C-alpha positions as CSV (number, residue, x, y, z in Angstrom):
1,M,-25.8,-8.2,1.4
2,A,-24.5,-11.5,0.0
3,K,-24.2,-14.4,2.5
4,A,-20.4,-14.7,1.8
5,E,-19.8,-11.1,2.6
6,S,-22.1,-11.2,5.7
7,G,-20.2,-14.2,6.9
8,K,-16.9,-12.5,6.4
9,Q,-18.0,-9.5,8.4
10,A,-19.4,-11.6,11.3
11,L,-16.3,-13.7,11.5
12,T,-13.8,-10.9,11.3
13,A,-15.7,-9.1,14.0
14,I,-15.2,-12.1,16.3
15,N,-11.5,-12.6,15.2
16,P,-9.9,-9.7,13.3
17,E,-6.7,-11.8,13.0
18,I,-8.2,-14.1,10.3
19,T,-8.2,-13.6,6.6
20,I,-11.3,-14.5,4.7
21,I,-11.8,-14.3,1.0
22,P,-15.5,-14.4,0.2
23,L,-16.4,-16.0,-3.1
24,Q,-19.7,-15.0,-4.5
25,Q,-19.7,-17.2,-7.6
26,R,-20.4,-20.7,-8.7
27,L,-17.2,-22.6,-9.1
28,S,-16.7,-25.3,-11.8
29,G,-14.0,-26.6,-14.1
30,E,-10.6,-25.0,-13.8
31,A,-11.6,-22.5,-11.2
32,L,-12.9,-25.3,-8.9
33,E,-9.8,-27.4,-9.6
34,A,-7.5,-24.4,-8.7
35,L,-9.3,-23.6,-5.5
36,V,-9.3,-27.3,-4.3
37,A,-5.6,-27.6,-5.3
38,S,-4.7,-24.6,-3.1
39,A,-6.7,-25.9,-0.1
40,D,-5.5,-28.1,2.7
41,I,-9.0,-29.3,3.6
42,V,-12.3,-28.9,1.6
43,L,-15.6,-28.5,3.3
44,D,-18.6,-29.3,1.1
45,C,-21.8,-27.5,2.3
46,T,-23.6,-27.5,-1.0
47,D,-27.2,-28.7,-1.6
48,N,-27.0,-30.6,-4.9
49,F,-25.4,-33.8,-6.2
50,A,-23.8,-32.3,-9.3
51,T,-21.8,-29.9,-7.3
52,R,-20.9,-32.5,-4.6
53,H,-19.6,-34.8,-7.3
54,A,-17.6,-32.1,-8.9
55,I,-16.0,-31.2,-5.6
56,N,-15.3,-34.9,-4.9
57,R,-13.6,-35.4,-8.3
58,A,-11.4,-32.4,-7.6
59,C,-10.5,-33.6,-4.1
60,V,-9.7,-37.1,-5.5
61,E,-7.6,-35.5,-8.3
62,H,-5.6,-33.5,-5.8
63,R,-5.7,-35.9,-2.8
64,K,-7.4,-33.4,-0.5
65,P,-9.5,-34.3,2.5
66,L,-13.2,-33.6,2.0
67,V,-15.6,-33.0,4.9
68,S,-19.1,-33.3,3.5
69,G,-22.2,-32.3,5.3
70,A,-25.9,-32.0,4.2
71,A,-29.2,-31.1,5.7
72,I,-32.7,-31.4,4.4
73,R,-36.0,-31.1,6.3
74,F,-35.2,-32.7,9.7
75,D,-32.4,-35.0,8.4
76,G,-28.7,-34.3,8.5
77,Q,-25.6,-36.2,7.5
78,I,-21.8,-35.8,7.7
79,S,-18.8,-37.8,6.6
80,V,-15.1,-37.4,5.9
81,Y,-13.3,-38.6,2.8
82,D,-9.6,-38.4,3.6
83,L,-8.2,-38.8,0.2
84,R,-4.6,-38.5,1.4
85,R,-5.1,-42.1,2.5
86,D,-5.0,-44.9,-0.1
87,D,-7.8,-46.9,1.7
88,S,-10.2,-44.0,2.0
89,P,-13.5,-44.1,0.0
90,C,-14.6,-41.0,-1.9
91,Y,-18.0,-39.5,-2.0
92,H,-18.8,-41.4,-5.2
93,C,-18.1,-44.7,-3.4
94,L,-21.0,-44.0,-1.1
95,F,-23.3,-42.0,-3.5
96,P,-22.5,-43.1,-7.1
97,E,-23.1,-40.4,-9.7
98,G,-25.7,-41.1,-12.3
99,E,-27.8,-43.5,-10.3
100,D,-31.5,-42.7,-10.0
101,V,-31.3,-40.3,-7.1
102,E,-34.1,-37.9,-6.5
103,E,-32.6,-34.4,-6.2
104,V,-34.1,-32.8,-3.1
105,R,-32.8,-29.3,-2.4
106,C,-33.3,-27.5,0.9
107,A,-34.2,-24.3,-1.1
108,V,-37.3,-26.3,-2.3
109,M,-38.0,-28.7,0.5
110,G,-36.9,-26.5,3.5
111,V,-34.6,-27.3,6.3
112,F,-34.9,-27.1,10.1
113,A,-32.6,-24.1,10.7
114,P,-30.8,-25.4,13.9
115,L,-29.9,-28.6,12.0
116,T,-27.6,-26.7,9.6
117,G,-25.8,-25.3,12.6
118,I,-25.4,-28.7,14.1
119,I,-24.1,-30.2,10.9
120,G,-21.9,-27.2,10.2
121,T,-20.4,-27.3,13.7
122,M,-19.6,-31.0,13.2
123,Q,-17.9,-30.2,9.9
124,A,-15.8,-27.6,11.6
125,A,-14.8,-30.0,14.3
126,E,-13.8,-32.7,11.7
127,A,-11.8,-30.2,9.7
128,L,-10.0,-29.0,12.8
129,K,-9.2,-32.6,13.8
130,L,-7.8,-33.2,10.3
131,A,-5.8,-30.0,10.3
132,A,-4.3,-30.8,13.7
133,G,-3.8,-34.5,13.0
134,I,-5.7,-35.5,16.1
135,G,-8.5,-37.9,17.0
136,E,-10.3,-40.3,14.7
137,S,-12.1,-38.7,11.7
138,L,-15.4,-39.9,10.2
139,T,-13.5,-41.5,7.3
140,S,-15.5,-44.6,6.2
141,R,-18.4,-43.6,8.4
142,L,-21.6,-41.7,7.6
143,L,-23.2,-40.1,10.6
144,L,-26.9,-39.5,10.2
145,L,-29.0,-37.2,12.5
146,D,-32.8,-37.3,12.8
147,A,-33.5,-33.9,14.3
148,L,-37.1,-34.8,15.2
149,T,-35.9,-37.5,17.7
150,M,-32.3,-36.1,18.1
151,E,-30.9,-39.6,17.4
152,W,-27.7,-40.3,15.6
153,R,-27.0,-43.4,13.5
154,T,-23.7,-44.5,12.0
155,V,-23.4,-46.3,8.7
156,R,-19.9,-47.8,8.0
157,F,-18.8,-48.2,4.4
158,K,-15.6,-49.0,2.5
159,K,-13.8,-47.9,-0.6
160,D,-15.5,-49.3,-3.8
161,S,-12.8,-51.2,-5.6
162,A,-14.7,-50.5,-8.9
163,C,-15.3,-46.8,-8.2
164,A,-15.2,-44.8,-11.4
165,V,-13.6,-41.8,-9.5
166,C,-11.1,-43.2,-7.0
167,G,-10.8,-46.9,-7.9
168,P,-8.1,-48.6,-10.0
169,T,-8.4,-48.7,-13.7
170,A,-6.7,-50.9,-16.4
171,A,-3.8,-48.4,-16.2
172,G,-3.5,-48.9,-12.5
173,Q,-5.3,-46.0,-11.0
174,A,-8.1,-43.6,-11.9
175,P,-7.0,-41.0,-14.5
176,G,-5.2,-38.0,-13.0
177,Y,-5.0,-39.6,-9.5
178,L,-1.9,-38.1,-7.9
179,P,0.5,-40.4,-6.0
180,R,0.7,-39.6,-2.3
181,P,3.8,-37.5,-1.4
182,D,5.0,-39.1,1.8
183,A,6.7,-36.1,3.2
184,D,3.7,-33.9,2.5
185,H,1.4,-36.5,4.1
186,E,3.6,-36.6,7.2
187,S,3.8,-32.8,7.5
188,A,0.0,-32.5,7.1
189,S,-0.5,-34.6,10.2
190,T,1.8,-32.4,12.3
191,A,1.1,-29.0,11.0
192,C,-2.1,-27.2,11.7
193,R,-3.1,-25.7,8.3
194,L,-6.6,-25.0,7.1
195,A,-7.7,-23.2,4.0
C-alpha cells in the first residue's frame, strides 16, 4: 500500500470527521502551482532541493505560508517562511538555489526514524499556530536539532534584499509576486483554516 493511502487510513481511523485526499504523484509546474494556490498553509516534507525550491517559488508566487522541515542521519531542521508578510524571508533567502550544495537524500544516507517524528510534529505545531493566528512562528529562525545529543540550536536570518525569488527587481518586485490582500491577511489570522 502506498504511504499516502496508508496515512489516510490511519488518520481517518483516528478522526473520521476529516477529509484527506492522498496524492500519489510527483507535483510540478501547473499542478504544483494549483495545489499551492488552493492551500492555506503548505508543509514541505520533501528530501531534495529541487522540489523544495519549486515549492518555495509557488508559495512566494501565491503568498502562502511555508513550513519547511528536513531530517537526514541524526540532524533535523525546521523553519517557517510566512510569505503573507512583506518582511518574511523565503527558503531561497536561506538556501540559494544553484549554489554548490551537496544533495544528500535520506533514501541514500538514512535517517534516525524518531527524528522524522520530532520534526514532523514540530511542523504540525507551527502550521496549527499559523492557522489559528496564535503564538510566535519560526519565521526568520532556523531551528536545528542534533538527535545524538538532543540539543537544539537557533539560527536567525533575514530576508535577502537581492533574493532572486522574493526580492525586489527593477520592476519593483519579483515577477508574479502577488500584492498582499489586506482583508484576506486579517481574516487568515482570525480564522482557523488548514489545507
